[in-house]
Structure formats: C-alpha cells, structure tokens
C-alpha positions, 0 to 999 in steps of 0.5 A: 136781258136786253140783245145789243147788236152791234152796228156795222160800219164801213169806211172807205177812205184812205188807209191812214185816214180810214185806220185813224178813224176807225180807231177813234171810234172803236174807242169811243163805243165798242159795239162798233163792227167796223171794217175798212174794206167794201169789198167784203160781201159778208157785210151790210153797213149801218153807215158808209163812210166815204172820204173823197179828197180829190174829185174830178167832177160831181157827176162822178161822185152821184154815179158812185153814191148811186153805186153805193146805194143799189150796193147797200140800199139800207146803209146811211152814207156820209161823205167827207170832202 
C-alpha cells in the first residue's frame, strides 16, 4: 500500500487571481492542499507561488523573497510578474 502525501502550495496574489489559480490547480490534481492565506502559521508549503502585479523596486522584491525564505526555508518559490 502506497501512502500519498498531499503537496502544499501557498498562493500569494490578488484574490481573484489566487482563487482562479487554486481552482485550476486542484482541477488538475486533487492531491494538492492549497492555501491563499500566508498568515496561517500551521502550514509549511512545498511551493510558494507569488504573483507580483506592480512593483516599485527590485530591492523590495529581494527583501520580501528573503523574508519568505526565512519563514519557509524548505519551500520552492515561483515568482510571476
């Protein structure tokens, strides 16, 4: 008997984009645990999808990436501009 663990994905994006992406991903694979709220301390995502619509400086993005890696050091991060 094979045990299947759910993969956890955290989506950081405007709500409409996050909800659409979440629905698309779960329709492709129902073995995903998707969170749209990064304030939940209980989750440890395997993947963080961060959608950036507007940015003012690369330094601010770099700082936010460092904060994400500090909080979830094992997670992979996909940044979408």
